[in-house]
N, C-alpha and C positions, 0 to 999 in steps of 0.2 A: 888818312883818312880821322877827320875830327873824332874825339877818343869823350865817354863821358872819364869825369875827375875821376882817377882815380883810388883805390881803399888805401887807406892809411897817411892821408898828405894831412897835413896842418897847416896849411894857408893858411889866411882869411880872405877870398877873391871877394872883389868891390863887387853892389849889390848889381843887380842888373839896371840896363834904364827900362828896358822893358817891363818887367816885374814891378818895380819901384814907382811906376809910373800908372801900372793897371792898380797898387792894394791903396796907391794916391786918390784917383778917380773918384774911388766910394767911401762915402762919409764912413761908412762898419768898417771896412776893411781897412780904411786911413788910422781910425780909434787904436786897433789890435795891432796893424804895424808899425805905430812907430810908441806905446809903449812898452817897454823892454820890462814889465811885471808877465809880459806875455812867455818871453821866450820865443818867438816866431824862430822858425830856417824854412827856407823851401828851398828845391832844386825843380828845379822847369827842364823839362832836357826836348827841344823843336829834334826835332826827325826826318829826315828832308832826305831825297835819294835824285842822283844825278840820272843823266843819261842814260848809263849800264848801270842802273837797279840797283847802282850801292846807294846804303846807308851814311847818311854825312848829321852827325850830332851838333846839335847849339846846347851847352850850356847856358843857361842861365840861373841864377843864383842871386837867395836875398838875403840879408845877416846869417851867412851862414858861416860857422864859427867853430871850430874840431873841438875848441879847451871851453869851449858849454856842454853840461850835460841836454841828448835829443830826450826826450825818454819813446823807446822804439816802437812801444804796443805792440799790435801784431805785425806790426811789419815782419817781427824776427818769426814769422812763420815762412816764409819764401827760403830765407836757406834749408831751413831745415826739410822742406819739401825736396829741395834740390840736393841734400846730402842724408835723405830715405830712398831720393830711389840712386842714388849712387852707391851708396849698403847692398841694395837690394843685387845693381849687379855687379859688386864684386863677392857675394855672397856664394855667384856663379852654383848654388845649389837647384838642380833637379826640382821639379817644380812648385819652387818658391818665386812668385814673382807675387806684384801688386795686386795681383786677384787671391790668394792664397789665402785662405784660414787664419786668422790671426789672435790671440790668447793672451790676456794679459793677467799676471800672476802676481805676490805679495810677498815681500822682507820684509819693508819696514813699515813703521807708521808715515802715513798720511800716506799711502800709497790704495790705489783705488783699485779691483780685480776687474779684468772683463772676461771672465768665462767662454769658453766655445761651443758655441751655438752656431749651426747649418741652415740659416731662413728658408724655406722656398724665396723668398724676395733679397734677390745677388744684391739688391741695390743699401740692405739693411747688415748687411754681413762684415763683422769688422773685417780688414784685410787693410794695406798701405796705399790701397788705391781708393775705399772711400775716405777714408780719414783725406786724401789728397783735396779730395774734392767737397769733403763739408769742412777744410780747413779757407780753400781760395774763394770759394761760392757763398759763405756762409760765416767766414772768420770762428770759428764754432773752437773752442777754446779746450775744449774734452778730446777735439781730436789731435790736436794740436799735444797735448802730453801726453798722448799714447808713444807719434811717432819721436819728443823728447825724450824716455823712456827707451823706445827703438832702439836710437841712436844711444845712450849713455852721456851726460854728462862731459866727461871728458874727451872721451874721442869725437864730437861733437866739436868742442872747442879744439881742439888740436888738430878738425883737420880745416876749425875756419883761419887756422899761423899761419898753417902749409898755404891753404889760396890766398895767399896776403893780404890777409886785415887781421892786422896784431894787434889792433883796438877794437874790433870783436870783442864779446862776450856774449852767451846762450846759459843762463843761470837756471833759471824757474819754471817751473811749469804756470798756468792759468791755474794757481789751487791754492787757499789759504798754508801753504807748508814752509816752514822756518828753510833757510838757507842749507842748515845742516840735513834736512828732507830733501832737499833739491839735489844733495849729491846725492846719496842713494839713487839706483833705478832699477824697475820692477823688474824678474824673470819674463824672457818671451818663450812661446813658442807658435808655430807653425803647424795645420794640419789639413790632411784632405779634409774634405766635404765628410767621408767617414769614422775622420774622425783620430785616423790615427797617426802620429808625429812625423814631421820630415823633416824637423832641425828647433832645436832650442837653444837659447841663452840663456844664462844665466841669468843670476838680477846682479846692477854692478853699482863702483861705490871707488869717486871722485876724493883722491886724498886733500885733489890741494882747493885750497877756497881762493877761488874771482872775486877780485875785484879792483871794482871800478881805474882805469888806466887816469882818471881825473884825482884821483882821491876819492877823501871822503865825499860824498854828495848831501846834500840835502836840499831838497824845496818845503816850498811853504810853512806856513804858519800850525798847523794841526791837523792828521790823520783820522783815520777812519779805520778798526781793526774790532775785523767784524761787526757788531751792537754797540762798540766801544771808543768813543770819542777822547781821542789825545791829544791833549792842547799843545804838539810840541811838531816839529818839519816831519818829512818822510825823509827816512834813507835809503836813497839807491848807491849804496857805496856795491854792494851786490845783488844790482837789480841785470835785468841787461840789459849791454850795454851796443848800441849796435847805429855806427855812425850815419849820416845820413848820402858821405862819398859813400861811404863799405855797401847800401843796399841797392844806390842806383851803377854801383862797378858793379858788384853780383847782379842784378837786373839783366844790363848788359850782356856782361857772359856768357846769359843760359837762351833771351833772346833774338841776340845779332855777337852768335859766339868767332864769327869771321871777321869779326871789325874790333876786337881784340888781339892784344901781343898774339904770338905760335903758340900751342900749350904745349909747357912745361909735361914734367914727371909729376909735375904736384898739381895740375888742370884737374878742373871736374871732368870725372871719367862717367860720365851720361850715356842711355845707350841710343844709340842715330839709330831712327828709323827707317826698314828697308824702302831704299824710292821706289816708285808706282811700273816706271819703267823703263829702257834704254832713253826712249827720247818720251820724252813727259809733256801732257797736253800743261800748258797755263797756266797756271791755280786763280791768275786772276790780270783778267782782256779788257783796254776799252774798244769801242765802247762796247754798252752791254758786258760791263763785265761781271764774274761769274767767278766769287773765288770758290774755286773745287776741289776732293779728294774721291780717288778712285772709287768705283764700286759705292755710291750712297742716297740715298731721299733726300732730295732738294726740300726743302726749309727754307721761303721765301721771310728773308727778311728789313729790308727796302726795298723804297724805288724814289727815283726821282723821276725830274721830268727829262734828262745827261743820262741817268744811270741805272738800268734795272739791276740790283745785287743781289746775288743769288748764292748764302750759305749752303755748301754743301756736304753731311754727314759718314763719316767714312764708317763703310760696313769693312770687308775682309780684305785685307789690303796685302796684295803679293809683292811672292820676295826678289823680286827681279833685282840685284841692283843696277845702280850705276854712283857718276863720281859728281855731277852736278847738280851743285850747290841749290839754284833754283827746283828741284825735287824734293828735296826733303822738307817736311814737315809734318809740323808734332799731330798727336792728333789726344790733343789736356784731356783729361778725364773728369775734369771740371768742369767743361761746355755745358750748360743746364738744356732741354726740350729743345725753349728760345731761345739763340745766340743772344749774351750781351751786348749793344751798340755805344758807339759812343757816342757824345754828342756831334760833331761832327755829319752834313749829310752824305758825304761818302771818304767816309774811313770807318774804317774793323782796328778795337781794340781787344786783346784778350785778354780775361776776366783777372784784375789782379789789385792786390794788397796798393800799387803805386800807378796811375791810372798816368799809363802812355801812350801818345800816336804810333800805333809799330808799320801799320800799311795804311796810304792811301789810293782810291781812284779816280784818275785824273784823266783829260782828254787826249793823253798821246793815243793813239791806233793801235801800235803797238806790244808799249813795256808788257814785260810778265809783273807780278807782285808777290812776292811771298813775304807770311810772316817770320819768318826763319827763324822759328826756332829747335835748336838742335839738336830734342830727343825725342824721345818715346815714348805713351805709357800704355804700350802697351804687352 
């Protein structure tokens, strides 16, 4: 089974003829693609399925260069989401889960408190689950900051190293904090709705200063700091660093865990959702395709002349277990009331900072399709 590029690879692959032709076919895109000042890098992964419904990955890259700094921007939110869920799973504290109220204190400069509040509207509660929703639905920076603080800078980066991403660095909040302040993270506590404390995490400090594996990284001719205009290049040396091959490999490991090498002791530890039944109902079939989760209320999302597709959101999930991988399905907390659709009429994609076709409805009469996500956020 062909896999996406692995993390930490330093080779520079040849440009994909497909991407090269697509970019050059559009005058505006061609202008960007051929101008080195834009430092454009692209990874597009085509995902198909064979007759046994196994995913086949065909990577297409353009100007991919591991020796050139790529500003990851909000792509850093995906590993922070995954590692926050892993940390909750590893804490194994009764009553502490993604729905537990989380309070954030302060212990150093440039820290923002989030005091304990138990609002009637659960969507407004400060919880790990709600922070994840905001990060992945609207790319909320404040929510990212809260989970960066929950993880702590040093444990976050140590875990990335353990998972096989030696060049990854997540070292900054999305806030005007300097390098020293970002090494300090807030005290955290989890509470019952009545205000009783279930778990407390002290403030953390990382004595290590992380720097770019590329050395000193200066970009641009000028930058803005607050309201000040500084006529000098911006220094990204201690900024977040997440190469495109790393984020691609991480995305694959989350959405398609069975397509990556067998898990080792350092594999991402995310809770697996209980399967729906020993003999499970197909999740997506054709014709009249329906993507279904048990105990659900259907919400129509798209119909075409050949496929009437319906997405069904889960209510309560039975605890019956089975080893059938076709029955495993994530109940993502980031799904909105109306699901996010891909541009292809017969395909569905989970919301993500990186667009990837994950499921395609075809005219095959009996094949079952699964989004294939490895963990539950229940």
